[in-house]
C-alpha angles and dihedrals in degrees: 000000000000091000090051094052090048090050093052090047091051091048088050093051091048091047091050092049092051091048091054096043123022092019100036116149127220137182129223110232097176119125106186111158112259103169108122094013126121124231135190119198120180113215088015094150096080147023119350092357092055092047091049091049090049093056098042093045086053090056092055101263123143102241125201115197103210101199143148098222113065096189093054089044094052091047089050091048088053091051093048093048092051094047098044106023089233119147092185101088123109144173127232121180117246131164111189092193088068122063088197090058092048090053090046092051095049091045089052092044094050091049096049109030124061102202144022121199103163131027113189112192093201108145120101144144146197109224147109127247141071135288125235088268097050101259125132106274095239098047090042096049105029096042121005098045091050090044092056093041091053095046093049091051098043096095089054092046090052089058092063116073111238095009116169138203117208121188123189113228128158142230084255086081085084091073094043130113135179122220103189096188090054090043093057095039099044102022091230143082094231134319142191140136093254118093094233089056097054092039089059088049087051090052088052092051090051089053087053089056093055093045092048091053090047091055097039090059090056092051091048095056110125091031128090091239118108133185138205137183118216140203104205098193129254099310134184101238139129090271091113095042090122098054122106125275094248090054090051090052088058096039100047099065091045089048091051092051104038116009121104121246118247094255090055089044090056095058099090090047089052091047092058090045098047111024115107120221099028093110092105088060094060111145093026128126117243132203129167091007094302140087113264133196118250131203123268093262091060095053101038105139094203093049092046092051092046092049089052093051092046091048090050090055095043094049094046096249091123 
């Protein structure tokens, strides 16, 4: 009996530590005016993206859900309209695994929309495979598609005072690395059929997100556009929808017990979108609604610059 009590106490302490560290909750308190402003959210039809869209639509913003799946997007729009009363939510087709689709999306957006105040690079995945253009799926979707999207929309963003770019990264960037020789030769940041192999590729792509934001901030100096990378927390979303059945059997109970819900997971994104006075922190990495320090690898100027230049070549911008 004593051993059982001790075991329960230990589990309780471990649970409390996890809730206050890896699974810590935060709340956006920003109140920047959004009425009349235009927002693009990639992957806005589910999870963190949908929760973000719900909040911003409720504040009067025009929200564009940039998604691959039209049926899911239309269902999300219906939910958002019912919850917020907003009629200013729309779907535009975007497949980040296709550079052609990214270009088609930006062309259509620039023709039909007069302004852009907030670009939220939210979509992401953990999976193995290749994009339409032959890139590793995680590098192609999580980084390169968003890189091209952002670059093609920068001029429109610069026309809106105080515009922002928010890119969802992850604490997993800490375990990332970038082998440029392999990237150029193989057009990926790692691949393989085993989960640990494509999880490493995921970590590498999330490091790209942080370095991209770091370099983007340098290139935006002298403009009113600022940018931020975000760790949303460990959130129960469809991110791992491509993992195997046995992995889901392990993940689901842990997710039910500990993972944050999407609304909670959206709070740091919303903080970077809505908090006044964070412009001086452009290029920084945020978690739990606050700027956080990153390791040397994630703020290496030379690596960030090289990643930008390589991404320009691979996406056809140079």
